[in-house]
C-alpha positions in Angstrom: 0.1 0.0 -0.1 2.5 2.3 0.8 4.8 2.0 -2.4 1.5 2.3 -4.4 1.4 5.8 -2.4 4.6 6.7 -2.9 4.0 6.2 -7.0 0.5 8.5 -6.7 2.8 11.1 -5.2 5.5 11.3 -7.5 2.9 11.5 -10.3 1.5 14.4 -8.9 4.8 16.2 -8.5 5.2 15.0 -12.3 2.2 16.4 -13.2 2.3 19.7 -10.8 6.3 20.1 -12.6 4.9 20.0 -16.2 1.5 21.9 -15.6 2.8 24.5 -17.1 5.2 23.7 -19.5 5.0 23.1 -23.4 6.4 20.3 -25.2 9.0 21.4 -27.1 9.0 20.2 -30.9 11.5 20.5 -33.6 10.9 20.2 -37.0 13.6 19.6 -40.0 13.4 23.9 -40.3 13.3 24.9 -36.7 15.6 26.7 -34.7 13.7 27.5 -31.2 14.8 29.5 -28.5 13.6 28.2 -25.0 11.4 30.4 -23.3 9.4 30.0 -19.8 6.5 28.2 -21.4 9.1 25.3 -22.4 10.8 24.8 -19.6 11.2 24.7 -15.5 14.0 25.7 -13.8 15.2 24.6 -10.2 19.3 26.5 -9.0 21.8 24.8 -7.5 24.1 27.6 -5.7 26.6 25.2 -4.3 26.9 23.4 -7.2 26.4 19.5 -5.6 23.5 18.4 -6.9 23.2 15.2 -9.4 21.3 13.9 -12.0 19.8 11.5 -9.4 19.3 14.4 -6.6 17.9 16.6 -9.3 15.5 13.2 -10.9 14.3 12.2 -7.2 13.8 15.4 -4.9 14.2 18.4 -7.4 11.6 20.9 -7.2 11.2 22.7 -10.7 9.8 26.2 -10.7 8.3 29.0 -13.5 11.4 30.9 -14.5 10.3 34.8 -13.5 12.0 35.9 -16.9 11.3 34.8 -20.1 14.8 33.3 -20.9 16.8 31.3 -18.4 18.9 33.5 -16.0 21.7 32.9 -13.5 21.5 35.2 -10.9 24.5 34.2 -8.5 27.9 34.1 -9.6 29.4 30.5 -8.9 25.9 29.0 -9.6 24.6 26.1 -11.5 20.8 25.9 -12.7 19.1 23.0 -14.0 16.3 23.2 -16.6 14.0 20.9 -17.4 11.9 20.0 -20.5 10.7 17.3 -22.6 11.7 17.6 -25.7 9.9 15.8 -29.8 12.1 15.1 -32.5 10.3 15.8 -35.9 13.8 15.9 -37.8 14.9 13.0 -39.8 17.9 13.0 -38.0 18.4 11.0 -34.6 20.1 13.7 -33.2 18.8 17.9 -32.5 21.9 20.0 -31.7 21.1 22.1 -28.3 23.7 25.1 -28.2 24.0 28.4 -25.8 25.0 31.3 -27.1 27.6 32.7 -24.1 30.5 32.5 -23.8 31.0 32.2 -20.0 29.7 29.0 -19.6 31.9 26.9 -17.7 30.2 23.3 -17.9 27.2 22.4 -20.2 25.5 19.0 -19.6 22.7 17.4 -20.9 20.8 14.4 -19.5 18.4 12.6 -21.7 16.0 10.2 -19.8 14.5 7.0 -21.3 11.1 6.8 -19.6 10.8 2.8 -21.1 13.9 1.8 -20.3 14.5 4.0 -16.9 18.2 5.3 -18.4 19.5 8.6 -18.5 22.2 9.4 -20.9 24.9 12.3 -20.1 26.6 13.9 -23.4 28.4 17.1 -22.1 29.9 20.0 -24.3 33.6 19.1 -23.5 33.2 15.3 -24.2 34.8 14.4 -27.9 32.9 14.8 -30.9 31.9 11.3 -33.0 32.4 12.1 -36.5 28.3 11.9 -36.6 28.9 15.3 -34.7 28.2 19.0 -36.5 31.0 21.6 -36.1 32.4 21.0 -32.9 32.3 24.1 -30.4 32.4 24.3 -26.2 28.6 25.7 -26.2 26.5 22.8 -28.8 25.8 19.4 -27.7 24.4 17.0 -29.9 21.2 15.4 -28.2 20.5 12.1 -29.3 16.9 11.2 -29.9 15.2 9.1 -32.6 12.8 10.8 -34.8 9.0 10.8 -34.0 10.0 10.1 -30.2 9.9 12.3 -26.8 12.0 12.2 -23.7 12.4 14.7 -20.6 15.9 16.5 -21.4 17.9 18.1 -18.0 20.1 21.1 -18.9 22.8 21.6 -16.4 24.4 24.7 -16.9 27.4 26.4 -14.7 29.3 29.6 -14.8 30.6 32.4 -12.5 29.5 35.5 -15.2 25.7 36.0 -13.5 23.9 36.4 -17.4 21.1 35.5 -19.5 21.2 31.2 -21.4 19.8 31.4 -24.6 19.8 27.7 -25.1 18.6 26.9 -28.5 17.3 23.9 -30.0 17.7 23.0 -33.9 17.5 20.9 -36.6 20.5 19.8 -37.7 20.5 21.3 -41.2 19.6 24.6 -39.6 21.8 25.0 -37.3 24.4 24.5 -39.8 22.6 27.3 -42.0 22.3 29.4 -38.7 25.9 29.0 -37.4 27.5 29.8 -40.9 24.9 32.6 -40.8 26.1 33.9 -37.2 29.7 33.1 -38.2 28.7 35.5 -41.5 27.1 38.2 -39.6 29.9 38.5 -37.2 32.6 38.3 -39.8 31.5 41.5 -41.5 31.3 43.0 -38.4 35.1 42.2 -37.3 35.7 42.9 -40.8 34.2 47.0 -40.5 36.5 46.7 -37.4 39.4 45.4 -39.2 39.4 48.1 -41.2 38.7 51.4 -39.5 41.2 50.3 -37.2 43.7 50.5 -39.5 42.3 53.3 -41.0 42.3 55.2 -37.8 46.1 54.1 -37.0 47.2 55.5 -40.3 45.6 58.8 -39.8 47.4 58.5 -36.1 50.3 58.0 -38.0 49.8 61.2 -40.4 48.0 64.1 -37.9 49.8 62.7 -35.0 46.7 62.8 -32.4 46.6 61.1 -29.9 42.8 60.5 -30.1 43.4 58.2 -33.3 45.5 56.4 -30.6 43.1 55.7 -28.1 40.3 55.7 -30.3 42.3 52.4 -32.4 43.1 51.2 -28.8 39.0 51.2 -28.3 38.5 49.5 -31.2 40.8 46.7 -30.3 39.3 45.9 -27.2 35.7 46.3 -28.7 36.7 43.5 -31.5 38.0 41.0 -28.3 35.5 42.0 -26.3 32.0 40.9 -29.3 34.5 37.9 -29.9 34.9 36.2 -26.8 31.6 37.1 -25.7 30.7 34.8 -28.7 32.8 32.2 -27.8 35.4 32.8 -30.7 38.4 32.4 -28.4 37.6 28.8 -27.3 39.6 27.5 -29.6 42.5 29.7 -29.1 42.8 30.0 -25.5 42.2 27.9 -22.7 39.0 27.3 -21.6 39.7 28.6 -17.6 41.9 31.1 -18.5 39.6 32.5 -21.3 36.5 33.2 -18.7 38.7 34.1 -15.7 41.1 36.4 -16.9 41.5 37.1 -20.2 38.3 38.5 -21.1 36.8 40.2 -17.4 41.0 41.7 -18.4 39.9 42.7 -21.7 36.3 44.2 -21.2 38.6 46.6 -18.1 40.6 47.4 -21.0 38.2 48.0 -23.5 36.2 50.8 -20.9 39.6 52.6 -20.3 40.4 53.0 -23.7 36.9 54.4 -23.7 37.8 56.8 -20.9 41.0 57.6 -22.4 39.2 58.0 -25.5 36.8 60.7 -24.6 39.0 62.5 -22.1 41.7 63.4 -25.8 38.7 63.7 -27.9 36.6 66.1 -25.3 40.0 67.8 -24.1 37.9 67.9 -20.9 41.1 68.9 -19.0 40.4 72.4 -21.0 36.6 72.3 -21.3 36.1 71.4 -17.8 38.4 70.6 -14.8 35.4 69.6 -12.7 34.3 66.9 -15.5 38.1 66.4 -15.7 38.4 65.6 -11.9 35.1 62.8 -12.5 37.2 61.1 -15.0 40.6 60.7 -13.0 37.7 58.9 -10.4 36.8 56.7 -13.4 40.2 55.5 -13.6 40.5 54.6 -10.0 37.1 53.1 -9.8 38.4 49.9 -13.1 41.3 49.7 -11.1 39.1 47.8 -8.6 37.5 45.1 -10.8 41.3 44.6 -12.3 42.9 44.5 -9.0 39.8 41.8 -8.0 41.2 39.8 -11.0 44.8 39.6 -10.4 43.9 38.2 -6.6 41.6 35.6 -7.8 37.9 37.0 -7.2 36.6 36.3 -10.3 33.0 36.2 -9.7 33.3 39.3 -7.8 34.9 41.1 -10.4 32.1 40.4 -12.7 29.7 42.4 -10.9 31.8 45.1 -9.9 32.9 45.3 -13.3 29.1 45.3 -14.4 28.2 48.1 -11.7 31.7 50.4 -13.1 30.3 49.9 -17.0 27.3 51.3 -15.5 28.1 54.3 -13.6 30.6 55.1 -16.5 28.1 54.8 -19.6 25.8 57.4 -17.7 28.4 59.2 -16.5 29.9 59.7 -19.9 26.6 60.7 -21.9 26.0 62.9 -19.2 28.9 64.7 -19.5 28.6 64.8 -23.5 25.1 66.6 -23.0 26.3 69.3 -20.8 29.9 69.8 -23.1 27.0 69.9 -26.4 24.9 72.4 -24.4 27.9 74.4 -23.8 28.3 74.7 -27.6 31.5 72.4 -27.7 31.0 71.2 -31.3 32.9 67.8 -31.0 30.3 66.9 -28.6 27.4 66.5 -31.0 28.5 62.9 -32.6 30.0 61.5 -29.6 26.7 62.2 -27.1 24.6 61.0 -30.5 26.9 57.7 -31.1 27.2 57.1 -27.1 23.7 57.8 -27.1 22.6 54.8 -29.1 25.0 52.5 -27.5 23.2 53.3 -24.4 19.9 52.3 -26.0 21.0 49.3 -27.4 22.2 47.8 -23.8 18.6 49.1 -22.6 16.8 46.7 -25.3 19.3 44.3 -24.7 18.1 44.2 -21.3 14.7 44.8 -22.5 15.5 41.1 -24.7 16.5 39.7 -21.5 13.8 40.2 -19.5 10.9 39.3 -22.0 10.0 42.8 -23.1 10.9 42.1 -26.4 11.4 39.4 -28.6 15.0 37.5 -28.8 16.0 37.1 -32.1 18.9 37.1 -34.6 17.9 40.8 -34.6 17.5 41.6 -31.2 20.8 38.9 -30.8 23.0 41.2 -32.7 21.6 44.5 -31.9 24.9 45.6 -29.8 27.2 44.1 -33.0 25.0 46.9 -35.4 24.8 49.7 -32.5 28.5 48.7 -32.2 29.7 49.5 -36.0 27.2 52.7 -35.8 29.2 53.8 -33.1 32.4 53.1 -34.8 31.1 55.0 -37.7 30.0 58.0 -35.4 33.2 58.5 -33.5 35.3 58.4 -36.6 32.9 61.1 -38.3 33.4 62.7 -35.1 37.3 62.9 -35.3 36.8 64.2 -38.7 34.6 66.8 -37.9 37.2 67.8 -35.1 39.6 68.0 -37.4 37.7 70.4 -39.8 36.0 72.2 -36.6 40.0 72.6 -35.7 40.8 73.8 -39.0 37.6 75.8 -39.1 38.9 77.7 -36.3 42.1 78.4 -37.3 40.2 79.5 -40.7 38.6 82.0 -38.5 41.4 82.8 -36.3 43.6 83.5 -39.4 40.7 85.8 -41.0 40.3 87.5 -37.8 44.0 88.0 -37.8 43.8 89.3 -41.0 41.0 91.6 -40.4 42.9 92.9 -37.4 45.8 93.2 -39.3 44.2 95.5 -41.5 42.7 97.5 -39.3 45.7 98.1 -37.6 47.5 99.2 -40.7 44.9 101.6 -40.9 45.3 103.0 -37.3 49.3 102.5 -37.9 48.9 104.7 -41.4 46.6 107.6 -40.0 48.9 107.4 -37.0 52.6 108.0 -38.8 51.0 110.7 -40.9 50.7 112.4 -37.2 53.5 111.2 -35.8 55.8 112.5 -38.5 54.7 116.2 -37.6 55.8 115.0 -34.1 58.8 113.7 -35.5 59.8 117.1 -37.4 59.2 118.9 -34.4 61.5 116.4 -32.8 64.0 116.2 -35.1 64.6 119.7 -34.6 65.3 119.0 -30.8 67.2 116.1 -31.1 69.9 117.4 -33.5 70.3 119.9 -31.1 70.4 117.6 -28.4 72.8 115.7 -30.1 75.0 118.7 -30.9 75.4 119.4 -26.7 75.6 115.4 -26.3 79.0 115.3 -29.0 80.2 118.3 -27.3 79.8 116.4 -23.9 81.0 113.5 -25.3 84.6 115.5 -26.7 84.7 117.0 -23.7 84.6 113.9 -21.7 87.1 112.2 -24.3 89.5 115.1 -23.2 89.0 114.7 -19.6 89.5 110.9 -19.5 92.8 111.7 -22.0 94.3 113.9 -19.9 93.8 112.2 -16.9 95.3 109.4 -18.7 97.9 111.7 -19.9 97.7 112.8 -16.1 98.1 109.7 -14.6 101.1 108.9 -17.3 103.0 111.7 -15.7 102.8 111.3 -12.4 104.1 107.3 -13.3 106.5 109.2 -15.4 107.3 112.2 -12.9 108.4 109.1 -10.2 110.0 107.1 -13.6 112.2 110.5 -13.5 112.8 111.3 -10.1 114.4 107.7 -9.8 116.4 107.6 -13.4 117.8 111.1 -12.4 119.8 109.9 -9.5 120.4 106.8 -11.3 122.0 108.4 -13.9 123.4 111.4 -11.4 125.7 108.3 -9.9 127.5 107.3 -12.5 127.9 111.0 -14.0 129.2 112.1 -10.6 131.5 109.4 -10.8 133.2 109.9 -14.3 133.4 113.9 -13.1 134.7 113.5 -10.0 137.7 111.6 -12.1 138.3 113.7 -14.5 140.1 116.3 -12.6 142.8 113.9 -11.4 143.5 112.8 -14.8 143.4 116.1 -16.4 146.5 116.7 -13.9 148.1 113.9 -14.2 147.8 114.5 -17.8 149.3 117.9 -17.6 152.0 116.9 -15.4 152.8 114.2 -18.2 152.3 117.1 -21.0 155.0 119.3 -19.0 157.6 116.5 -18.5 157.0 115.6 -22.3 157.6 120.0 -22.9 160.9 119.7 -21.4 162.5 116.2 -23.3 161.2 118.0 -26.4 163.6 120.9 -25.2 166.1 118.4 -24.4 165.3 117.3 -27.7 166.1 120.7 -29.5 169.4 121.7 -27.7 171.0 118.4 -26.3 174.3 120.1 -25.8 172.8 122.3 -23.1 173.2 120.4 -20.0 171.7 123.3 -18.4 167.7 121.8 -20.0 168.7 118.5 -18.8 168.4 119.7 -14.8 164.3 120.4 -15.1 163.6 117.7 -16.6 165.1 115.4 -14.1 163.7 117.0 -10.9 160.1 116.9 -12.2 160.0 113.7 -13.7 160.9 113.0 -9.9 158.3 114.8 -8.2 155.5 113.7 -10.5 156.7 109.5 -10.1 155.5 108.5 -13.3 154.7 105.2 -11.5 152.0 106.4 -9.9 150.8 108.3 -12.3 150.7 105.4 -14.9 148.7 103.4 -12.1 146.5 106.5 -11.4 145.2 107.2 -15.2 144.3 103.4 -15.7 142.1 103.5 -12.7 140.8 107.2 -13.3 139.9 105.7 -17.0 138.4 102.5 -15.6 135.9 104.3 -13.3 134.7 106.9 -16.4 134.6 103.6 -18.1 132.5 101.5 -15.7 129.9 105.1 -15.1 129.9 105.2 -18.7 128.2 101.7 -19.1 126.4 102.2 -15.9 125.0 105.1 -18.0 124.3 103.1 -21.0 122.3 100.3 -19.5 120.0 102.8 -17.8 119.4 104.6 -21.6 119.0 101.3 -22.8 116.1 100.5 -20.4 114.7 104.2 -21.3 114.4 103.2 -25.0 113.1 100.0 -24.3 110.3 101.6 -21.5 109.7 104.6 -24.6 107.3 102.8 -26.5 104.1 102.6 -25.1 102.4 103.9 -27.8 102.7 101.1 -30.6 100.4 99.9 -33.1 102.2 97.0 -34.4 102.6 93.4 -32.8 106.8 92.6 -32.4 108.7 90.1 -30.7 109.5 90.3 -27.2 111.1 88.4 -24.8 109.3 89.3 -21.5 112.1 88.6 -19.4 114.2 91.0 -20.1 111.3 93.5 -20.2 111.1 92.9 -16.4 114.7 93.1 -16.0 114.9 96.5 -17.8 112.0 97.6 -15.8 113.9 97.1 -12.5 116.4 98.8 -13.6 114.6 101.9 -13.6 113.0 101.6 -10.5 116.0 100.4 -9.0 116.6 103.9 -6.7 112.9 103.3 -6.0 113.3 100.6 -3.8 114.0 100.8 -0.3 116.8 98.8 1.1 114.7 96.5 3.3 112.6 95.0 0.3 114.5 92.6 -1.7 113.3 91.6 -5.0 114.2 88.0 -6.3 113.3 87.5 -10.1 113.1 83.7 -10.9 112.3 83.2 -14.9 111.3 79.9 -16.6 113.5 80.1 -20.2 111.0 82.5 -22.1 110.7 82.2 -25.9 110.0 85.6 -27.3 106.0 86.0 -27.8 104.3 88.7 -30.5 102.8 91.5 -28.1 103.4 94.8 -27.4 106.7 95.5 -25.5 106.1 99.5 -24.3 102.4 98.0 -22.9 103.6 95.7 -21.5 106.9 97.7 -19.6 104.3 99.7 -18.5 102.1 97.1 -16.5 105.0 96.0 -14.8 106.3 99.2 -14.1 103.0 99.9 -12.6 102.7 96.9 -10.6 106.2 96.9 -8.9 105.8 100.0 -7.6 102.0 98.8 -6.2 104.2 96.6 -4.4 106.8 98.9 -3.6 104.5 100.7 -1.9 101.9 98.2 -0.3 104.9 97.2 1.3 106.4 101.2 2.5 102.7 101.3 3.6 103.0 99.2 6.8 104.3 100.7 10.1 107.1 98.1 11.0 109.3 96.9 8.6 110.8 93.1 8.8 112.2 90.9 5.7 110.3 92.4 2.7 110.4 90.9 -0.3 108.7 91.3 -4.2 109.0 88.1 -5.8 108.5 87.9 -9.8 108.1 84.5 -11.2 108.0 83.8 -14.8 106.4 80.1 -15.8 106.3 78.9 -19.7 103.3 76.7 -20.0 102.1 75.1 -24.0 99.7 77.4 -25.2 101.1 81.3 -22.9 103.2 82.0 -20.1 102.4 83.6 -16.8 103.7 85.9 -14.5 103.3 86.2 -10.8 104.5 89.2 -8.5 104.0 88.4 -5.1 105.1 90.9 -1.9 104.7 91.2 1.8 102.9 94.4 1.7 99.4 95.3 3.5 97.2 93.0 1.2 93.8 94.1 0.6 90.1 92.9 1.4 87.4 91.4 -0.8 86.1 94.3 -1.6 89.0 96.7 -2.7 90.1 93.5 -4.8 86.9 92.9 -6.7 86.9 97.1 -7.3 91.0 97.5 -8.0 90.4 97.7 -11.8 87.7 100.0 -11.8 88.4 104.0 -13.7 89.2 105.8 -10.8 89.2 103.8 -8.0 92.2 104.0 -5.4 92.8 103.7 -1.9 95.4 107.0 -1.7 94.7 110.1 -0.4 93.6 112.9 -2.6 95.9 114.2 -4.8 98.0 111.3 -4.6 96.9 109.2 -7.4 94.1 109.3 -10.1 92.8 105.9 -9.8 93.6 104.7 -13.4 96.5 103.3 -13.1 95.3 99.3 -12.8 92.4 100.2 -15.2 95.1 100.7 -17.7 96.5 97.8 -16.6 93.6 95.5 -17.0 93.1 97.3 -20.7 96.7 96.4 -21.7 96.0 92.7 -20.5 92.5 92.5 -22.3 94.0 93.9 -25.7 96.7 91.0 -25.4 93.8 88.6 -24.9 95.2 87.8 -21.8 94.1 87.7 -18.0 94.4 88.7 -14.5 93.7 87.2 -11.2 94.5 88.9 -8.2 95.1 86.6 -4.9 95.1 89.1 -1.9 94.6 88.8 2.3 94.5 92.1 4.4 98.3 91.7 6.4 99.2 89.0 4.1 100.6 90.3 0.9 99.2 90.0 -2.3 99.7 88.3 -5.4 98.8 89.1 -8.6 99.1 86.3 -12.1 99.0 87.5 -15.3 98.3 84.7 -18.1 99.0 85.8 -21.7 99.1 83.9 -25.0 101.7 83.1 -27.1 100.1 83.3 -30.2 98.8 86.8 -30.3 98.0 87.6 -33.5 
């Protein structure tokens, strides 16, 4: 009795389960998309139920939507339907047009022999199967027979499940037709991608580069969505990594393109800040994919896509309302894409029928969107060209207006210029006279400096020449007396020669000879002549130094020995050097160089005199010295003059070559000496450097080129 009761309850359950489900009848030319009137469903969130559990204890319910749908990630759904084969073939192809399917299994229940046949989409296909694909199952069912079919579908992606049953020939035709449609779409994508890539290389506008990236990931996303990647990429890797990453990159490409195309940073900084948030927003699902949260990443990605879609449309409307012309095409293209998305949602909810047109609606809208964006880019170029033309026209108009104003102003200015010219001519005369007076004054000051130096030099030279002249003069008188004695003796000898027989003339000559001592006179005359010769030599040396120093105004370069020039200067300054100053020249062997010798002598004279004055100004004098060193280098020579004088501070050192700068009391110097020195060194293309510290003396280094031309 209990056994019959159990069978009765099972029969009632079956009747209830199929009360609202019609039998799905497939004819030879049919392609039927099952909707809720053909099946009941059972959700298995954990995926733990087996076919036996489903058959024996599963409670199937009606579907709330038109098409079967996975509502939870990592979920399994069971579909139950009755299938009747009215074709001539012993099988019926069953397919799902969705790429996110992880497992697709079909269980065929034969009530007569109580047998369950299991076929899964990844099982090896026999020669009788049509075009193997991962989401296609050949359901074995004899013609004119009826069977109960259980479909087990598992996916990590919550999505609708468009399950189709086909006649054998119809499936192949539909499969080929879908491939042709998608091939046309991919052909358009490829053409637009290459075309815009070429435009990028021509116009160098980053908008084209981001647009190419957008087209590329649009094509990849649509291909993976329709299952075309399964034959190239591992199924698990495709659904868990490749597909979500491609969708993320698709949206990032759109954001980059919109940002560059609409010039958001320049048009609206507030919107640009929103865009920065969108980048961060899409980084979240990317991180989730990398960390293995695949199911959550799909949900977050869908939310991000929704927010971005609405946000981009609002941005386009805002910019278009403000008169930004490129936003027009973007708004129309993106608006059409959103409308197609809304129609797809309505199709999935059952509000509009699911057919070939509605299933490919996103493809059609994507093609139109691609074309609209291409037109937008072309219009942008035309827009900028028009702006450039308008700017040029406006600039030309302004230029002509300026030309007219300038012409009028020129007429007015000419009259003013004539009046001002007379004033300027008069002022020019006055300025010319003033410049001439200044030049005369400058020349007079320079001449004064030269005369001051010459005065000091003359005093020293006069004293220097006076010593040998006095020495010669003091030797002349005794030499003259000696010659008088000799001449007197010679006169007496001449008298003796005339009167050789007169012995009286012998005695005066003999007495005179004895009195004058001829040996002494002979020695004294030699000494006196040697002294005169030495005085004459010293005078000749001074004269030669004066001749060397006198060439201060030459205009032609001459070869000169720098060492000899310094020594000549020291000769002229010998009398002005105090006894407590020791001058030590240390010279390298120098070849003669091209220079203005007289001007360099003036430099050496001024610098050595300054060193002497710096030492004499010290309150106490110890062992004072001036060291003059010359050095030979490959390209130039150097002259270093180092003294033990009072030195100078940094302020004085920086101003020492300025004209009219002097540290002496009023009336003691013009302040032009070192300025003239600096000018002479510059004329020789040389350099002068000063190192000094108060109380520690000064070192002046002069560098002169060897090849002055």
